N, C-alpha and C positions, 0 to 999 in steps of 0.2 A: 504494500500500500504506500510505503514511503517513496519507493521508486516511481510509482504512478503519479503521486502528487508532485514530485520533483520534475517529472517529465512534463506535466501540465504547466508548472511554473516556468520551465525553460521555453516551452512553446509560446506562452503568453509574452515572455520577454522578447523572443524572436519576432513575434508579430508586432510588438511595440517598436522595435528597431526597424523593421521593414516599413511600417507606417511612417515613422519619423524620416526615413530615407526618401520615401515617396513624396512626403510633404515638402522636404527640402528641394528635391528635384523639380517639383511643380512650382514652388516659389521662385526658384532661380529662372525657370523658363518664363514665368509670367513677368518677372522683372526685366528680362531681356526683351520680351515682346513690348513691354511698356517703353523701354528705352528706344527701340526701333521706331515705334509709333511717334514718340516725342521728337526724335531727330528727323523723321520723315516730315512731320508737321512743320518743323523749323525750316527744312529745305524748301518745302512748298511755299511757306510764307515769304522767304527771301527771294525765291524765284518769281513769285507773283509780284512782289514789290519792284523787282528789277524790270519785269515785263511792263508793269504799269508806267514806270519812269520812261522806259524806251518808247512806249506808245505816246506818252505825253510829249516827248521830244519830236517824234515822228509827226504828230498831229499839231505840233506847235501850240499846245494848250496846257493849262496848269493842272487840270484834274480829269479830263476825258479818259485818260489811260486807266485811272483808278475805277472809273465808272464802267469801262469796258470789262476790266477784270472782275468786278463785282457782278456784272451781268453774266459773265461766263460761269462763275461759281453758282449763281442763281439758277442758270440753265441746267448745270450738272446736278444740282440738288433736286430740281423738279423731275429730271429724268430718273434719278435714283428713286425718288418718291413714287413715281408712276410705276416703276418696276418692282416695288416692294412685295407685291403679292404674287409675283411670277414664280411658279413652282420650279421651273427648270433652272432659273438662275439661283434660287435658294438651294436647290439640291447640289448644284455645282459648288457653291460656296461651302456647304457642309462637307462635301467630299474633300475640297482643298484644305479645309481646317483640320479634318480628321487625318489627313496624310502626315501632318507635322506633329 
């Protein structure tokens, strides 16, 4: 009986360690994904500002470039909003997320 209780205690400890290892692995993965999203957002922000300034100079105007970039983002938002219930696109996104 002592061997059996020792075996159960060892199994519980092993399960705790496995859970802790999985939790750490998931935490690190989520942190890296957060960093990638953050840096991608900064990249997009600065590229958008640069394009807006370029459009301002090309149009010889002070703010039309910013309005054009805002319109592009509004258009992209509306496209994504209109596709939100599309099953095919949702399935593709789920497949791509589950690959990683």
